C-alpha positions as CSV (number, residue, x, y, z in Angstrom):
1,M,0.0,0.0,0.0
2,P,1.8,3.2,-1.1
3,Q,-0.3,5.4,1.2
4,L,1.6,4.0,4.2
5,N,5.0,5.0,2.8
6,P,5.7,8.4,4.2
7,N,8.7,9.1,1.9
8,P,7.1,10.8,-1.0
9,W,4.4,12.9,0.7
10,L,6.0,13.7,4.0
11,F,8.8,15.8,2.4
12,I,6.3,17.7,0.4
13,F,4.1,18.3,3.4
14,I,7.0,19.6,5.6
15,M,8.4,21.8,2.8
16,S,5.0,23.4,2.2
17,W,4.8,24.3,5.8
18,V,8.3,25.6,5.9
19,I,7.5,27.8,2.9
20,Y,4.3,29.0,4.5
21,L,6.0,29.8,7.8
22,I,9.1,31.5,6.4
23,I,7.8,33.3,3.4
24,L,4.1,33.9,3.7
25,T,3.8,34.7,7.4
26,P,6.0,37.9,7.3
27,K,4.2,39.1,4.2
28,V,0.8,38.7,5.7
29,S,1.9,40.3,9.0
30,N,3.3,43.3,7.2
31,L,0.0,44.3,5.7
32,K,-1.3,47.6,6.9
33,V,-4.6,47.7,8.7
34,L,-6.7,50.3,6.9
35,N,-9.3,50.9,9.7
36,E,-7.3,51.3,12.9
37,P,-9.4,51.7,15.9
38,M,-9.5,55.2,17.3
39,A,-9.3,55.9,21.0
40,Q,-12.6,56.9,22.5
41,N,-13.1,60.0,24.4
42,M,-13.2,59.1,28.1
43,N,-15.0,62.3,29.1
44,M,-18.6,61.7,29.9
45,S,-20.9,64.3,28.5
46,V,-23.6,65.7,30.7
47,T,-27.0,64.9,29.4
48,Q,-30.2,66.9,30.0
49,P,-33.2,65.0,31.4
50,W,-36.1,64.7,29.0
51,N,-39.3,66.3,30.4
52,W,-42.5,64.3,29.6
53,P,-45.1,66.9,28.8
54,W,-48.1,64.6,29.5
55,T,-47.1,63.7,33.1
């Protein structure tokens, strides 16, 4: 059964992960995030109470 022989496919599997980890990971991590989150204003604004005219 050739499926049990790890020689042909194990090398290809390991090399594909090596290529992925060495080449593609830095390229993906260097991409710029276009929508960076902005810091929210921590000051609480004073709100006016709403008067109910029918009460």
